[in-house]
N, C-alpha and C positions, 0 to 999 in steps of 0.2 A: 799753285798759290804761293809756295815758297819762292819760286823764281820771280813771280810778280813783286813780292815784297822786298826781294833783294835789289830791285831796280826802280820801283815806283813808290811814292808816298801814298798813304791811304787817301789823302785828299786830292791827289792828282785827278784830273777829269778829262774827258773827251766826249765828242758827240757821235752817236751811233749812225751808221749808214746802212744801206740795203745789203751790202756784202756781208755784214755781220749776221744778218737774219737768214742767209741762204745756207742752212745747215740742217742735217737730220736732227729732229727734235726728240729729245727733251730740251725745251727752251723756256727762258724766263719771259720772253715777249718784248725784246728791245724795240723801241720805236725810233725809226730813223729821224735824225735831227735833235733828239732828246740828249741832254748831257747826263753822263753817269760818272760817279767817282770810282776810283780803284776799289774802295771798301764796299761800295754797293755791288759792283760786279763780282767781287770775291764772294760776297754773301750769296749771290745768284748761282755761282759755280758750286759752292760747298753745301748749300742748303737744298737746292732744287735741281742740281745737275744742269745748269743753264749752258748748253753748248754754244748758244749765240753770245753769251757773256764771255765764254772762253775765247771765242774768235776775236771779240773786241779787245780783250786784254792782250792777246797776241799782237794785234796791231799797235797797241799802246807801247809794246816792247820793241817795236821795229818791224813787225810783219811775222807771218806764220813760220817761215824758215828760221828766222832769228830766234823766235820764241821757243820753237821745238829744240833747236840746238842748245839753247840755254837750259831748258828742262832736262835734257839728257846729260849735260855737264853736272847739273845739280844732283841728279840721281846718283852719279858716280861719287860725288863728294860726300853724300850721306851714307854711302855703302850699298846702294841698290845697283850692283854691277851687272845684273842680268836683266835690267829694265831698259827698254827703248821706246820712247814716245814717238809717234808718227804724226800726231795732230795735237793741237792745243787742248782739245776736249777728251782725247783718248779714243775717239772713234776710229774704226778701221775703214779702209776703202779699197778699191780695186788695186791690187799690187802692193799694198802697204798695210802692215799690221802693227799695232802697238802691242808690246810684249812685256810681261813682268812675271814675278813669282810671289808666292805667299810670303817668303822671307823678305823680299824687297818691299812689298806693301807694308809689312810690319815696320821695317826701319824707316820708311818714308813717313808713316804715321807718327812714329816716335819723334822724328826730327821736326815734323810739322807742328806738333803740340808745343814745341819750344818757342814758337812765334806767338806772342800774346794775342794778336788780332785773329789769327787762325783758330787758336784755342777758344777765344771768345765767340766767334761766329759758330763754331761747331757745337758749342753747348747752349746756344741761344735757341729757344723755341720759335721765335719770330724775328723778323728784321724789316724795317721800313725800306721801301723801294719806290721810285717814282711811279705813282698811279696805283700802287697796290701794297699789300703786306706779304712778305715771303714767310712760308711756314716750313720749318725744318722737316725733311722727309725721314730723318733718323728716329725711328720709333723707340729705340732704347733710351732716349732722353727721358721718356715718361715710364718706360717699362722696367728699367734696370737701375736700382739705386747705386750711385757712384759712377754712373756713365760720364765719361769725359768728352764724348763726341764720336761721330762716325760718319762714314760716307758710303752711300749705296752706289751701285753702278750696274750697267747692263750694256753689252754689245752682243751682236749675233754670234761672234766667235767665243767670247768669254762667258756668255750667259749671265745669270744673276751673280753679282759679287757684293761683298761687304767687308769693310775694314772699320774696326771700332776699338775704343780703349775705355777701360774702367779702372777705378781705384777703390780699394778696400783695405783697411788696416795698414795704411802706409805702403801698400804694394800696388803697382800698376801693371796691368796686363793688356796686351793687344790681341785681338782676335781677327783672323783673316779667313774669308770664305771665297772660293772661286768655283766657277762652273756649277753654281748652286741651283737647287730646285726646292719648291715648297717654301715654308716659312723660315727664311734665313734669320729673322730676328729671334724666333724661338730657339733655333739651333745655336745662335750666338750666345744666348742666355745660358744654355746648357754647357757650352764650351767654357764660358767665363766662370760659371759656378764650379765646374770641374777644376779649372786652373786655380781658383782661390782656395779650393779645398786641399790643395797639395801643400806639403810643408815647404 
């Protein structure tokens, strides 16, 4: 999302094609021929893990190789030096794996929240999208007072993942969970409560 906003305006648009939809889903359901704006596609990526939207944004940046290279440069710039993206959506494939660490996800989240549009999308419960309304998958928006946003994830190698941020009493904390099982949201709440209880 940061890489996209470094290169595209929120109102830039393009038309989806069938190549964008040929991806392992979680998908938002892009319709070939339909025009989508950068902001709409970012909402699809951040709110519902739209892998098809990630592919389309990569094409808007000049293609998947160009986009992934830019993502990896951005990771280094924000201090995520152990992160390597292999695809626009973060999905793994035969012979290539996307890698990161809890530290890197925390610094990426901290940097992402400095982008007003990303912060707005991540804390919005819904967003309009052509033909539907998107509903944010981050349950902490309603379950945790002070939640600033978060992003769920799942791949076969990483299992269930979550990164989120919250603010209380002028303090901001980021929680990162990887290779998770069970109720990650409940675990995140306990971790954030623990963090905020510390001096």
